[in-house]
C-alpha positions in Angstrom: 19.2 1.5 20.7 15.8 0.8 22.0 16.7 3.6 25.1 17.8 6.1 22.9 14.6 5.6 20.4 12.4 6.0 23.7 14.5 9.1 25.1 13.6 10.8 21.5 10.1 9.9 21.8 9.8 11.5 25.2 11.4 14.5 23.8 9.2 14.8 20.6 6.0 14.3 23.1 7.3 17.0 25.7 7.7 19.4 22.8 4.5 20.9 21.9 5.8 22.9 18.5 4.0 21.4 15.3 2.1 19.4 17.8 -1.2 20.5 15.5 0.9 19.4 12.0 1.5 16.0 13.7 -2.4 15.5 14.8 -3.3 16.7 11.1 -1.3 14.6 9.3 -2.4 11.4 11.5 -6.0 12.3 10.8 -4.8 12.4 7.2 -3.6 9.0 7.1 -6.4 7.7 8.9 -8.9 9.3 6.3 -7.1 7.9 3.6 -7.0 4.2 4.7 -10.5 4.2 6.0 -12.0 6.4 3.1 -9.7 5.3 0.4 -8.9 1.8 1.3 -11.6 -0.1 -0.5 -11.2 1.6 -3.9 -7.6 0.9 -3.8 -8.3 -2.7 -2.8 -10.6 -2.9 -5.7 -7.9 -1.4 -8.1 -5.7 -4.1 -7.2 -7.8 -6.9 -7.5 -8.4 -5.6 -10.7 -4.9 -5.6 -11.7 -4.7 -9.0 -10.3 -7.5 -10.6 -12.5 -6.1 -8.4 -15.4 -2.6 -9.9 -14.9 -4.1 -13.3 -14.5 -6.2 -13.1 -17.7 -3.5 -12.0 -19.7 -1.1 -14.7 -18.2 -3.2 -17.4 -19.3 -4.2 -16.4 -22.7 -0.1 -16.1 -23.1 0.3 -19.4 -21.6 -2.3 -20.9 -24.0 -0.9 -19.3 -27.2 2.9 -20.4 -26.3 1.1 -23.7 -26.0 -0.6 -23.7 -29.3 2.5 -22.4 -31.0 4.4 -25.4 -29.5 2.1 -27.5 -30.9 2.2 -26.9 -34.5 5.8 -26.9 -34.7 
């Protein structure tokens, strides 16, 4: 299977048609990772903090409801 993958990879590298598109997509992905990586990470940490806060508040409310029963 690995040998077949290498053969396909060799054929792809030898074929020059569409190489500009492949390079363009690679640069676009690099741009997204380096430029948009930090804001996306901040959004993820914000969502994580919000989830933890909501979880803590729900736990405290449920504990309160269990105490008054």
